[in-house]
DODRENNU-261737 format. One line per field, with one value per atom (N, C-alpha, C): residue number from 0; atom name; x, y, z. Coordinates in Angstrom, 2 decimals. Layout:
N
num	(NUM;...)
atome	(CA;...)
c1	(X;...)
c2	(Y;...)
c3	(Z;...)
//
This chain:
151
num	(0;0;0;1;1;1;2;2;2;3;3;3;4;4;4;5;5;5;6;6;6;7;7;7;8;8;8;9;9;9;10;10;10;11;11;11;12;12;12;13;13;13;14;14;14;15;15;15;16;16;16;17;17;17;18;18;18;19;19;19;20;20;20;21;21;21;22;22;22;23;23;23;24;24;24;25;25;25;26;26;26;27;27;27;28;28;28;29;29;29;30;30;30;31;31;31;32;32;32;33;33;33;34;34;34;35;35;35;36;36;36;37;37;37;38;38;38;39;39;39;40;40;40;41;41;41;42;42;42;43;43;43;44;44;44;45;45;45;46;46;46;47;47;47;48;48;48;49;49;49;50;50;50;51;51;51;52;52;52;53;53;53;54;54;54;55;55;55;56;56;56;57;57;57;58;58;58;59;59;59;60;60;60;61;61;61;62;62;62;63;63;63;64;64;64;65;65;65;66;66;66;67;67;67;68;68;68;69;69;69;70;70;70;71;71;71;72;72;72;73;73;73;74;74;74;75;75;75;76;76;76;77;77;77;78;78;78;79;79;79;80;80;80;81;81;81;82;82;82;83;83;83;84;84;84;85;85;85;86;86;86;87;87;87;88;88;88;89;89;89;90;90;90;91;91;91;92;92;92;93;93;93;94;94;94;95;95;95;96;96;96;97;97;97;98;98;98;99;99;99;100;100;100;101;101;101;102;102;102;103;103;103;104;104;104;105;105;105;106;106;106;107;107;107;108;108;108;109;109;109;110;110;110;111;111;111;112;112;112;113;113;113;114;114;114;115;115;115;116;116;116;117;117;117;118;118;118;119;119;119;120;120;120;121;121;121;122;122;122;123;123;123;124;124;124;125;125;125;126;126;126;127;127;127;128;128;128;129;129;129;130;130;130;131;131;131;132;132;132;133;133;133;134;134;134;135;135;135;136;136;136;137;137;137;138;138;138;139;139;139;140;140;140;141;141;141;142;142;142;143;143;143;144;144;144;145;145;145;146;146;146;147;147;147;148;148;148;149;149;149;150;150;150)
atome	(N;CA;C;N;CA;C;N;CA;C;N;CA;C;N;CA;C;N;CA;C;N;CA;C;N;CA;C;N;CA;C;N;CA;C;N;CA;C;N;CA;C;N;CA;C;N;CA;C;N;CA;C;N;CA;C;N;CA;C;N;CA;C;N;CA;C;N;CA;C;N;CA;C;N;CA;C;N;CA;C;N;CA;C;N;CA;C;N;CA;C;N;CA;C;N;CA;C;N;CA;C;N;CA;C;N;CA;C;N;CA;C;N;CA;C;N;CA;C;N;CA;C;N;CA;C;N;CA;C;N;CA;C;N;CA;C;N;CA;C;N;CA;C;N;CA;C;N;CA;C;N;CA;C;N;CA;C;N;CA;C;N;CA;C;N;CA;C;N;CA;C;N;CA;C;N;CA;C;N;CA;C;N;CA;C;N;CA;C;N;CA;C;N;CA;C;N;CA;C;N;CA;C;N;CA;C;N;CA;C;N;CA;C;N;CA;C;N;CA;C;N;CA;C;N;CA;C;N;CA;C;N;CA;C;N;CA;C;N;CA;C;N;CA;C;N;CA;C;N;CA;C;N;CA;C;N;CA;C;N;CA;C;N;CA;C;N;CA;C;N;CA;C;N;CA;C;N;CA;C;N;CA;C;N;CA;C;N;CA;C;N;CA;C;N;CA;C;N;CA;C;N;CA;C;N;CA;C;N;CA;C;N;CA;C;N;CA;C;N;CA;C;N;CA;C;N;CA;C;N;CA;C;N;CA;C;N;CA;C;N;CA;C;N;CA;C;N;CA;C;N;CA;C;N;CA;C;N;CA;C;N;CA;C;N;CA;C;N;CA;C;N;CA;C;N;CA;C;N;CA;C;N;CA;C;N;CA;C;N;CA;C;N;CA;C;N;CA;C;N;CA;C;N;CA;C;N;CA;C;N;CA;C;N;CA;C;N;CA;C;N;CA;C;N;CA;C;N;CA;C;N;CA;C;N;CA;C;N;CA;C;N;CA;C;N;CA;C;N;CA;C;N;CA;C;N;CA;C;N;CA;C;N;CA;C;N;CA;C;N;CA;C;N;CA;C;N;CA;C;N;CA;C;N;CA;C;N;CA;C;N;CA;C;N;CA;C;N;CA;C;N;CA;C;N;CA;C;N;CA;C;N;CA;C;N;CA;C;N;CA;C;N;CA;C;N;CA;C)
c1	(135.06;135.10;135.35;134.67;134.54;135.82;136.93;138.01;137.29;138.00;138.14;139.32;139.75;141.50;140.41;140.52;140.37;141.77;141.91;142.63;142.42;144.06;144.17;145.17;145.59;147.12;147.87;148.20;149.06;148.43;147.47;146.75;146.52;146.77;146.49;145.39;144.28;143.05;142.18;141.57;140.55;140.27;141.81;140.86;141.31;142.32;141.83;140.26;139.54;138.68;137.86;137.76;136.85;136.96;138.43;138.86;137.65;137.66;137.56;136.08;135.07;134.29;133.17;133.85;133.59;133.85;134.36;134.51;133.09;133.59;132.39;130.73;130.49;129.27;129.24;129.94;130.15;130.32;130.39;130.91;128.85;128.48;127.13;125.90;126.28;125.68;125.57;126.87;127.38;127.46;127.98;128.57;130.24;130.86;132.59;133.47;132.83;133.59;133.43;132.80;132.47;133.29;134.44;134.69;136.89;137.39;138.59;138.53;138.70;139.15;140.46;141.47;142.74;142.20;143.15;143.39;144.85;145.51;146.52;146.73;147.32;148.20;149.17;148.76;149.12;150.65;150.79;152.20;152.98;154.26;154.58;154.74;155.02;155.98;155.64;154.33;153.80;153.79;154.42;154.43;154.94;153.79;154.29;153.61;153.00;152.91;150.97;150.71;149.21;148.62;146.95;146.52;146.82;145.98;146.39;145.50;146.01;145.36;143.90;143.48;141.78;141.32;141.64;141.06;140.80;141.64;141.65;140.51;140.87;139.87;138.10;138.34;136.95;136.30;136.87;136.51;136.19;137.08;136.67;135.39;135.07;133.90;132.95;132.72;131.75;131.42;132.64;132.56;133.00;134.60;135.33;136.71;137.49;139.28;139.64;140.65;141.59;142.68;143.45;144.58;145.39;144.78;145.68;146.10;145.27;146.05;147.18;147.98;149.18;149.20;149.80;149.92;150.27;150.39;151.30;151.18;151.95;151.58;151.33;149.95;149.53;150.42;150.60;151.35;150.74;151.62;151.47;150.12;151.03;149.84;148.81;148.44;147.25;146.30;145.96;145.64;145.13;145.34;145.60;144.70;144.79;144.60;142.88;142.80;141.73;140.32;139.49;138.25;137.57;138.27;137.84;138.87;139.08;139.62;139.20;139.11;137.84;139.24;139.60;140.12;139.21;139.52;138.93;138.72;139.55;139.87;140.13;139.08;139.69;141.10;142.13;143.83;144.33;143.58;143.75;143.82;142.59;141.77;143.16;142.86;144.16;145.90;146.25;147.00;147.02;146.21;146.08;145.65;145.06;144.81;145.93;147.14;148.50;149.28;149.07;150.30;148.77;147.75;147.19;148.30;148.14;149.25;148.06;148.35;147.36;146.81;145.50;144.85;144.86;144.79;144.65;142.97;142.82;141.67;140.47;141.56;140.63;139.91;139.01;138.09;138.84;138.33;139.26;137.52;137.53;136.21;136.35;136.25;135.97;134.86;135.27;134.32;133.05;132.76;131.72;130.34;131.41;130.52;130.68;131.39;130.84;129.39;129.74;129.29;127.72;127.38;125.85;125.60;126.24;126.90;127.55;127.25;128.13;129.30;129.76;131.24;132.00;132.23;132.11;133.21;134.63;135.79;135.51;136.09;135.84;137.07;136.47;138.07;138.84;140.25;141.39;141.47;140.84;141.09;142.51;142.91;145.11;145.00;145.05;144.85;143.82;143.05;141.97;142.00;140.70;140.67;139.30;138.98;138.33;137.14;136.18;135.42;135.20;136.57;136.58;136.59;137.64;136.92;135.76;135.24;133.94;132.97;132.93;132.83;132.84;134.30;134.60;134.37;134.00;133.88;131.94;131.55;129.57;129.57;130.53;130.23;131.18;132.12;132.62;131.16;131.03;129.99;128.92;128.36;127.14;127.68;128.85;129.41;129.69;129.72;130.44;128.78;128.08;126.63;126.40;126.40;125.60;126.42;128.15;128.73;128.44;128.09;128.45;127.10;125.91;124.63;124.83;125.83;125.91;126.98;127.27;128.10;127.39)
c2	(18.42;19.34;18.19;17.87;16.69;17.76;16.53;16.68;15.79;16.30;15.83;15.91;14.98;15.01;14.41;14.75;14.95;14.36;13.17;12.41;12.04;12.40;12.41;11.53;11.88;11.05;12.37;13.25;14.16;15.68;15.55;17.03;18.13;17.98;18.90;19.42;18.01;18.17;17.86;16.56;16.72;16.89;16.56;16.64;18.07;18.80;20.43;20.49;20.69;20.90;20.38;19.17;18.25;19.21;19.68;20.50;22.12;22.56;24.01;23.99;23.20;22.66;22.48;21.40;20.71;22.66;23.53;24.00;25.50;25.84;26.51;26.10;24.58;24.24;24.28;24.03;24.51;25.89;26.86;28.26;28.96;28.00;27.87;28.35;26.93;26.09;26.90;27.84;28.64;27.63;26.52;25.94;25.61;26.74;26.98;26.66;26.52;26.73;24.95;24.33;22.77;22.20;22.54;21.59;21.86;21.07;21.00;20.25;20.80;20.43;20.89;19.20;20.15;18.62;18.81;17.60;17.51;16.34;15.92;14.49;14.57;13.30;11.99;11.64;10.05;9.99;10.54;11.14;12.18;12.43;14.31;14.67;14.15;15.51;16.10;16.97;18.34;19.25;18.36;19.15;20.82;21.00;22.55;23.18;22.59;23.57;24.30;24.67;25.45;24.32;23.73;23.24;23.75;22.74;22.63;23.62;24.31;25.94;25.59;24.23;23.89;23.60;22.72;23.06;24.79;25.50;26.81;27.36;27.41;27.94;27.31;25.92;25.82;25.75;25.59;26.33;28.05;28.57;29.93;30.48;29.81;29.69;29.62;28.68;28.73;29.34;30.88;31.08;30.70;29.74;28.98;29.79;30.11;30.23;29.25;28.20;27.65;28.10;29.16;29.47;29.00;29.60;29.94;28.22;27.29;25.84;25.55;24.41;23.73;22.35;21.88;20.17;19.86;18.69;17.94;16.44;16.34;14.23;13.78;12.67;12.20;12.17;12.21;12.03;11.16;10.65;9.09;10.39;11.26;12.03;12.19;12.59;12.97;11.86;10.29;9.09;9.07;10.45;10.99;12.23;12.50;14.68;14.58;13.87;13.64;12.58;12.82;12.29;10.61;11.61;11.12;11.43;10.41;10.56;9.74;11.20;10.53;10.21;8.61;9.23;8.75;9.51;9.99;8.61;7.65;6.93;5.20;4.15;3.11;2.83;3.08;2.85;4.23;5.25;5.94;5.10;5.21;5.05;3.03;2.43;1.31;1.56;2.37;3.29;3.74;4.79;4.85;4.30;3.10;1.90;1.46;0.56;0.64;1.41;2.43;3.48;3.78;3.29;3.94;2.61;3.48;2.58;1.73;0.72;0.13;1.08;1.04;1.58;2.88;3.87;5.12;4.94;6.68;7.00;6.92;7.49;7.99;7.41;7.57;6.41;6.42;5.42;5.83;5.15;6.30;5.37;6.17;5.90;5.65;7.27;8.26;9.51;9.77;8.52;8.88;7.47;6.86;5.37;6.23;7.44;7.78;9.13;9.21;10.81;10.22;9.52;9.13;7.19;6.27;4.68;4.12;4.86;4.35;3.78;3.14;1.97;2.85;4.27;4.83;6.06;5.41;6.10;8.07;9.04;10.10;9.86;10.56;10.51;11.64;11.00;11.68;12.57;13.81;14.62;15.22;15.01;15.46;15.36;14.35;14.08;14.29;14.66;14.68;16.45;16.93;18.04;18.72;20.22;21.10;20.41;19.18;18.54;17.66;17.10;16.00;17.32;18.46;18.50;20.22;19.83;20.65;19.00;18.08;17.07;16.28;16.32;16.30;17.19;18.36;19.89;18.67;18.67;18.62;17.60;16.55;15.20;15.14;16.79;16.36;17.30;18.25;19.41;18.65;17.44;16.77;16.06;15.32;14.35;15.33;16.95;17.32;17.78;17.97;18.27;17.17;15.78;14.56;14.79;14.37;13.95;15.31;16.57;17.36;17.45;16.63;16.33;15.38;14.28;13.11;13.53;14.48;15.04;16.11)
c3	(68.94;67.50;66.19;65.17;64.05;63.66;62.69;62.19;61.49;59.88;58.40;57.48;57.55;56.31;54.92;54.01;52.87;51.98;51.20;50.62;49.52;48.74;47.11;47.56;46.00;45.98;45.71;45.36;45.54;45.91;46.05;47.15;46.13;44.46;44.08;43.38;43.42;42.15;43.08;43.57;44.09;45.68;46.60;48.14;48.44;48.08;47.91;47.51;46.37;45.99;47.52;47.79;48.58;50.01;50.03;51.62;51.09;49.97;50.04;50.18;49.20;48.92;50.68;51.07;52.39;53.53;53.59;54.13;54.06;52.40;52.51;52.03;52.78;53.00;54.40;55.28;56.97;57.18;55.64;56.36;56.15;55.01;54.71;55.45;56.29;57.08;58.95;58.61;60.31;60.96;60.95;61.92;61.54;61.27;61.68;62.70;63.59;64.76;65.13;64.65;65.26;64.20;63.36;62.43;62.41;62.29;61.54;60.21;59.23;57.86;57.34;56.78;55.84;55.05;53.64;52.74;52.84;52.18;51.81;50.64;50.41;49.53;50.10;49.77;49.76;49.52;48.12;48.06;48.11;48.26;48.64;47.36;46.11;45.21;45.09;45.45;45.19;46.61;47.80;48.76;48.82;49.34;49.10;48.04;47.24;45.76;46.03;45.40;45.34;44.70;44.84;44.37;42.22;41.37;40.12;39.84;38.89;38.39;37.96;37.69;36.74;38.06;38.89;40.80;40.92;41.47;41.39;40.40;39.12;38.57;39.17;38.73;38.86;40.11;40.47;42.20;42.30;41.52;41.36;40.43;39.81;38.82;39.33;40.55;41.79;43.48;43.38;44.35;45.45;45.32;46.40;45.79;47.24;46.87;47.96;46.81;47.24;47.12;46.90;46.08;47.51;48.91;50.16;50.52;50.03;50.18;49.91;50.53;50.27;50.28;49.16;48.83;49.87;51.04;51.93;51.89;52.19;52.26;53.86;53.36;54.76;55.78;57.21;57.86;59.13;59.83;60.79;62.21;62.26;62.99;62.70;61.33;61.09;61.58;61.48;62.49;63.67;64.44;66.17;65.72;65.10;64.91;63.82;63.16;62.50;63.42;63.17;63.50;61.73;61.27;59.87;58.60;58.01;56.85;56.02;54.29;54.09;52.14;51.50;50.58;49.76;48.28;47.13;46.45;46.45;45.29;46.40;45.64;46.73;46.77;45.58;45.71;46.65;47.16;48.62;49.53;49.75;50.71;51.06;50.35;50.58;51.01;50.41;50.87;52.09;52.44;53.84;54.78;54.63;55.49;55.45;55.03;55.40;55.95;55.92;56.61;58.14;58.33;59.59;60.78;61.88;62.94;64.13;64.14;65.08;66.21;65.79;67.59;66.44;65.67;65.42;65.43;65.98;66.05;64.99;64.38;62.43;62.34;61.58;61.02;59.29;58.94;57.19;56.27;55.25;54.75;53.10;52.21;50.90;50.90;50.61;50.77;49.93;48.45;48.30;48.89;49.17;50.45;51.52;52.14;53.57;53.02;52.31;51.93;51.50;50.46;49.78;49.51;50.16;50.53;48.62;48.12;46.86;46.80;46.27;45.99;45.31;45.08;43.50;44.34;42.70;42.92;42.48;43.24;42.66;41.86;40.07;39.41;39.39;38.50;39.47;37.82;37.70;36.69;36.30;36.64;36.67;35.04;34.20;32.60;31.90;32.79;30.96;31.09;30.76;30.40;30.94;30.77;31.51;32.34;31.46;31.62;32.93;32.88;34.37;35.54;35.54;36.68;36.90;36.05;36.58;36.91;36.19;36.90;38.10;38.01;39.75;40.51;40.50;41.13;41.62;40.33;41.63;41.98;41.80;42.30;44.09;44.49;45.46;46.63;45.93;46.21;46.84;45.90;46.35;47.26;47.49;48.28;49.90;49.80;50.92;51.56;50.85;51.56;52.04;51.40;51.88;53.47;53.56;54.42;56.12;55.58;56.49;57.15;56.60;57.14;57.97;58.05;58.61;59.70;60.12;61.31;62.25)
//
């Protein structure tokens, strides 16, 4: 069973949206039993918190419920529990790689590089307005569909 972990900075904006979107696309493809999906943050200051209300709202607008998710920090065991760890931006990927134990099983990639081959960061919408969340939603949705096709 392929396992995918989406990682951003705090696990309240981008990675929970990516988790929800990937789960949604997996369900639409009737491949739910094939995947283990989760998300985490490189930082732990939001641990236990639900996603940002703006992430919840944009997901809800498109029929996806991410209200049950709770933020958590990337753990050492994640490098053995997951096949694929996808960082939302290059800074996330750098932090993930720095924390990766020698011989870890997980493959670490920049999300969009894995999804569509572009060296592009998914921008953090945290300090922006609603348009940022809308744009990130569409970027993540297209990327998740592409990533699913590769898996």
